[in-house]
N, C-alpha and C positions, 0 to 999 in steps of 0.2 A: 031676345033673351032678357029675362027679367033682371033688374038690377037689385043686388043684395044690399039691404040697409046696413048701417054701421053697427046697430045693436045686434042684429042677427049674425053679422060677421064675428063680432066679439064673442058671442055665445058659442059659435061654432069652433072658434079657436080655443076657447076654454074647455069645450067638450073634448076636442082632439088632444089637448094637453093632459086632461085627466085620463083619457084612454091610453095615451102613451105612457103615462106614469104608472097606471095599473099594469100594463104589459111589462114595464120594467120591473115592477115589484114581483110579478108572477115569474119572470125570468130569473130574478134574484133568488126567490124562494125555491124555485125548481132547482137552480144550481146548488143552493145550500143543501136542499134535500138530497140531491144526487151525491154531493160531497160527503154529507153525514152518513148516507147509506153505504157509500164506498168505504168510509172509515170504519163503520160498524162491521162490514164484511172483513176488513183487514183485522179488526180486533178479535173477531171470532176465530181467525186463523192463527192468532198469536197465543203463545203459552203464558198464561197468567193465573194466579191463585185467586184473583178477584172475581166475584160473580158477574155474569154478563150484564145484569140490570144495573149494578153499581158502576161498571165500566161505561155503560151507555149514558148514565146520568153525568158522570165525569166528563164524557165527551161533549154532551150538550152544554155543560157549564163552560168548558174551554172554548166552544164555538161562540158562545155569547161574549166571552172576554175578547176573542179575536175580532168580532164585529165592532165592539166598543173601540178597540185600538184602530180599526179601519176608519171609523167615523172621526176619531181624533186626528188621524193622519190627513184625511181629506180637509178637515177644518184648518189644519195647520198650513196646508198648501194654499187654501183660499186666502188666509191671512197674509201669507208671504206675497201673494199676488197683489193684494191691496196695498201692502207696504211699498212694493216696487212702483205701483201706480202713483202713490203719494210722492215718492222720491222723484219720479219723472216730472210730476207737476211742479214741485218745488224747484227743480233744476231749470225747468222752462221759464220760471218767473225770475230767475237770476240768483237764487240762493244756492251757493256752493259750500261744500263741507269737506274738510280734510279727513283722510283715513276712512273708516267704516261709514256706512250710510247713517243718516240722521236717526231713522226710526230705531235701528238696532242699538245705537249708542244711547239714545234717550231712554229706551226701554230698559237697557242694562243699568244705566245710572239710577233710574227711578227704582228699579227692583233692588239694586244694591243698597240704596239709601233706606228704603222701607225695611229691608231685611236687617240692616244694621240697627235701625231704631227698635225693631221688635226684639232682636237679640239682647240689646242693652236693657230694654224694659223687663224681659224675662229674667235676666241676670240680677237686676236690682230687686225685683219682687222675690226671687228665690233666696237671695242673700238676706233680705230683711226677714222673711218668714223663718229661714233656718236660724238666723241669729236669735230670733224671738224664742224658738223652741229650745235652742241650746241654753239660752239665759234662764229659761224657766226650769230646766233641769238643774243648772248650777245653783239656782236659788234654793233648792231643796236638798242638794246632796254635797255640795262642794265643801261644806264645813265638817262633814262627817269623816272621821279619821279611822281607818282600819289598818292594823299593822299585824303582819304575820310574825309570830313570836317563836313558835317551836313546831317541828314536825316529829311525829312519833311513828317510826318505821321499824317493822320487825315481823309483821304477819306475812304469811305465805299466800294468802288469798284475800279477797275483798272483805272489808269491814262493814258489817250491817248496822251496828248499833254502838253507842258509847254513852257513858254516864260518869258523873263526878260524885265522889263520896260526900255524904252530908255530915260526917264527923271527922275529927282529926285522927291521923294525918290526912290531909286532902290529897287524893290521888285520882287519876283518870283511869277508867275501865273501858276496854274495847271488846266487842264480840265479833268473831270473824267466821267466814265460811271455811277456814282451815281447821275447824273443830276445836279451836282453843279460844280462851278469853285471857286477856292480859291486863295487868295493873301497871301504870306508868307514873314516874315522877314528873309532875307538871313542869317544874323548873328546869330539870336537866334532860328530860326526854328519855331517860333510862328505864328499861323494863325492870320492874320490881318483883313481879310474880306472874307465873303462867298457870292457868287452870286447864287441865287436859283430861277431865273426867267424862266428857261427852263423846258419843260415837257418831255424831252428825254435826252439821253446821250449827254454830252458836249464833242464834238470831237476835238475842236480846240480853242486856245486862242492866241490873238495877241494884242499888246498895241499900242496906237496912238504914232506917232513919236515925238509929242511936247506937247500933253495935257494928263491929267489923265483920259483917256478913254480906255476901253477894248472892243474888238470885239470877240464874241464867236459864234461858229457854233454848231448846235445841230441835233440830230436825229429826233427832232420834226418838221423838214423841214423849220426851220427859222434860221436866224442869228440875234444876238442881239448886240446893242451898248449900253454900260452903263458906267456911270461916277462913279468914286470912290474917296474917300478921306481917306487916312490912315496916321497914325502917328507911326513912328518906335519906338519900345521899346528900353530901354537902354540896350546895349549889355552886356552880362555877360562874365566874364573871361572863356575862353575855355581851357580845359585840353589839354596839349601838346600831340599830336598824332605822333608817330614815322613815319618817311617817309617810304613808302612801294614801293618797285620796282613794275613796272607795269606788269612784267611777272611772276605773281604768279599763279601757276597751280592748287593749292589745291582747290578742289570743295567741296560742301556740298549738302546734300539731300534736296529735296523739303519739306521734313517733318519738317525741321527746322522752317518753317513758320507757325505761328499760323493761323488756319483756321477759328477761331471765328471772330465775328464782331469787327472791330476796332472802338472804341469810338472816335467820332470827338470832336473837341474843343467846349466846351459848352459856353464859354464866348466870342466866336467870333461873332462880329456884322455881320449882313447879309443884302443883298439887294434883293428884290423880283420883282421889276418892272424895265424893260429896258427903257432907254431913247429913243431908236429907235429900231423898229422891222422890219426886212427886210423879206418880204414874196413874193415868186414867184416860188420857186422850188416845184417840184412834188415828191421829194424823199429826203432822208437823206442828210443834208448839212454836208459834211465831213471835210471841211476846209474853212478858210477865211483869208484874209490879207488886209492890208492897202496899197494903192498906195502911191507913193512918194508925200509928201505934206499933206496927211491925209484927203483930200476932197472927195476921192472915195475909195470904197472897192470892192474887188472881192471875190466871193464865188464859191466853187466847190461842186457839188452834185452827188448823185447816179442816178439822172435823165439824166446823160450824158452831162450836160451843166454846164458852168461857167457863172455867171452873174456879171455884173459890175453895181454898184449902186452909186448914188449921196448921200453922207452922210446927207447933209442939208435937202434935200427934200424927201429922202427915195425912189426916183424913180429909175426904172430900165433903165440904159443907154444903155447897150449892153447885148445881150445874146450870149455867145460864144459857138457855137455848132460845132460838127464835130467828136468828139470822138465816137467810136463804142460801148464802154462799160462804166461802171460806173467810175467816176473820183475818185481819191484817195487823191489828194493833189493839192494845188495851192500856188504859191510864187510870190512875187513882187520884182523887182530890187530896191536896196537901193537908187539909185540916178536917175534912168530913168523910164519912163512910159512903162515898160516891164513886162509882166506876163508870167509865165510858169505854165502849168497845166499837171498833170500826170494822167494816167488812167490804168485800167485793160486790155485795148486793146494792151498792150505792147509798147505803144508810149507815148511820151510827146510832147506838142506843145508850141511854143513860139509865144505869141501875142504881137504885137507892136502897142502902142497907142501914139507914139510920134507925129504923125501927127493927129491933131484933126479931120480932115475931113474924114479920112479913117484909118482903122486898118488892118494890114497884119498878116498872120499866117504862120508859118513854122512847118512841121511835122517831127519828128525825130524817126527813127525806129532802135534803137540800142540795144534793149533788147529782150529776148525771153519769158518773163513772165511779170506779173503785175509790172508796174513802181510805186513803193510805194511813192516816193517823188522825186522832182527835185528842186534844190535851186540855186540861184545866189550867186556869190562871189562878193567882192568889185570890182574886175577887170572885165575882159571880159570873164568870164568862167561860165559855168553851170555844176553842179554836179548832176547826177541822180543815184538813187539806186533802186534795183529791187528784186523781189522774186526769180529771176534766180541766186541769190547769187553773183551778180556783182555790182560794182559801177564804173561809167564812168565819166571822166572829159572831157568837151567839150569846144571848143573855139567858142565864139559867131561870130567871123569873118569867121570861116570856120567849119561848123558843119556837114560836110559830114561824118566824122569819128572821133571817140574820140581820144584825145591826150594821154590819160592814161586809163588803165582798171585795176581795183582792183578785184581780185577773192577771195571769202571768202567761208566758209564752212556752212553758214546759210543764210537764207533770211534776207534782210536788210530793216529796217523800216525808220522812218523819220530822215533823216540825217541833219547835220548842219556843217557849215564851219566857222572857226575862222577868223574874219576880219583882225586882226593884224598879227597872226602867220600863217594864211592860212593852218590850220590843219583841216582835215575832221574827224568828230566823227561819227562812224557807230554803231547804236544800232541794235542788232540782236535778232532773235527769240529764239536763244539758250542761252539767258541771258548774253551774252558777249557784251562788248563795246570796239571797237578797234579804234585806231587813226592812220591815214595815212597822208602823205603830198600830195601835189597836183600832184606830179609825180608818185604817186602810191606806194611809199616806206612806209612800215609799221613802225611806230614809237613806239607804245606802245599798251598794252591791260590793261584795268582797272582791279584792283585786285578783286578776288572773293575768299577770304580766311578769316578765323577768323570771320565768319558771316558777312563779308563785301560784298557789291554788291547786285545785284538784284537776287531774287529767282524765278522770273517768266520772261516772255518775256519782253524785253526792247523795249518800243514803240517809244521813241523820245529822242532827245538830243538837247541842246541849249547852246550856248556860251554866256558868259558875259564878255566883254572886260574891263568894268569899275570897276569891283569888284576884289580886291586883294585876299580876303579870298577864294572865290569860283569863278572859271572862266569857269567851265563846269557843266551843270546840266543834269541829266538823269531821266527818269521816266519809270515805267513799270506796268505790270498788277499785281504786288505784292502790289499795293495800296500805294506805297511810291515814293517820289522823293528824289534824292540824289545830294548833292553838292560836287564837287570835286575840288581840287587844282592840276592843271597840270603844271608841270615844265619840259619843254623840252628845253635843251640848244640849242643855235643858231647853234653850230657846228653840232649837231645831225640833225637839220632841214635841213642844207645844204646838208647833205648826201641823 
């Protein structure tokens, strides 16, 4: 019999090993295939709304997960065997240990120590980064003081718009979905007059620059001009309200608001007939404003047009068309014959009436969603707000791109800009009101704690430069208007 060499014996052993391994794999694959086939048969017999292909894919994925766990289980058993072998070897060499075996105790101690170090490192890093973020916020907002001064309650439905008179006596006007507009004493919060001439929601209110006249726009497809005569009541002493930092994050539930009907002031005098009624729109009149001088007014409607009227004759002077969708707002320049209209078509347009013989228009496409409002500043800027959660500041001399962009976390409604301090007040859908400067730096957020602030969407904001008690007013769909005292130091504004 021939003698087999060592190399040939080793080769034969390796070949047999590979053969047995391949047989094992085939047995395993056949077993898995039989198992998956059996499970698929079971799935077909079960009642399920999932398609069979999707269920088969899910079954394959679960099978892969099961195989991974099996491999991990086998590796764990092998490791335990090695640990037991090492323990036996150490015991044979005379090393004895109390309690649990060495490997388990050593591994546990090492894991506990490393975990503790990692946890401490994460805590330190998180605390340092959080402190840095918080300190950066405090550096820009902690010195801004916002104080709630007065609440104006009496409307039976949400308040869309508000405005402050430009002449004496200085009063607050609100326009509501309850078909009325009201005039309020700023100091006492008492209703002075109620206008009840509209047959639909009152969407806008603006006061004449020099006379005691109000302009209201309504869902009844008209705009009304009406005269008012009010006498301010004697102001009562107001309880001292502690100053509240603007960065108050405490929120409260919508359930805090009473859902019942709010009783309006019964002793408030009313006006039911307009001095002038402007009719020519074929849709809801969403906004209206006076041109400089007060001899003409402009209205914006859901019929995609803005109309320019002569106040004395009530005649239509110009119909400003070009927007592709409903208009949302209109605003006039305080010192020049300029009008800006905003629309749901994501654009706003600048109309120039400084030349009586011809008017020009410029279209600006800076937003990606409905432009809810666009307003002029005292200087040469326009500020636009949108449902795309941005507010942009534009230069009238070069409006190809904004000079500042403010990004927020909620849709922006009718904004306003302080003439003296040049602060932008942003009312949001999420019940917040934030203040920014013209460069886009956030200055403050009005408090919403201790039952202060709005409980529903904030629809509009308006500044009052002539009143010391309240210099900012906001209104919302919680049926109330709020007067605020905003104190922002000059140093903070410079930043």
